N, C-alpha and C positions, 0 to 999 in steps of 0.2 A: 535487466537494468539493475545497477547497484546504487542504492541511496546511502548517503552518509551525512553525518552532522545532525542537525535538527530538521524534522519534518513538521514545521509549524508555519503559521502566517506567511511571511515573505517567501520562504522557500516553496511553499505550496503554490503561491501565485506564480512564481517563476516556472515551476514544473507544469502548471496548467497552460501557461503561454506556449510551451514547447512540447505539448503532449503528442503532437504528430510524430515526434522523433522517438517516442518510447511507448506509445499507446498500444502498439501491436505486440509487445513483449508479453509472454504469458507467465513469466516468473520475475519476481522482484526479490533482490537480495537486500535484506535489512540489517545484516550483521554489523554494519558500521554506523547505524543510527544511534545517536546519543539521546534524543528526546523526540517524542511525537505527541501531538495534541489532537483535539477533535477535528481540526481542519485536515491534518495529515491522514487521519482515519477516513475522513470523507473522500479525499481524492483517491485513496486506495480502494474504497468501496465503488466509486464511479468506474475506476479502471477494471475492477473485478467484474462488474456487470457488463462492461464492453467485451471483456474476454469471454464471458459466458455466452453472450449473444453470438459470438463467432463459433460456438460449439466447443470451446476449449475450457480447461479448468485452470483458474488462476492459482498460482503457487507463490508462497512466501518462504524465504529462507532466513532463518535466524531472527524471528520476531522478538523484539525487546519486550520486557515485562509491561511497560507502559501501553504498548499496542495490545497485548493480550488482555489487559484489564479493561481498556476502553472498548475493544471489539466485543468482549463479553457483556459489558454494560449496555452497549447499543444494540446488542442482539445480531451482530453481523459476522461473528467468528466463523459461522458455517459457510460463508461465501468462499473461503480460501482453504487450500490444502497447505499445511505447514511442514517444514523440515528444520531440524536444528542447525 
């Protein structure tokens, strides 16, 4: 799945409502994200845990600096593999 724009508040609520359409993906492309907040990190953490429960490794492509900082702050960076 490719995410773009802001992964904050309203977009997170919309994504949560349609999670059955993308929850099975094991890789998220974040290269087009402009901004992410704690709600955005939270939905990615929930997704990563679901991926791990299926025995897969959640991967992120092109994490923005905001994500890297928040994931480190919240201690969840280790849930994901990342690529540039």
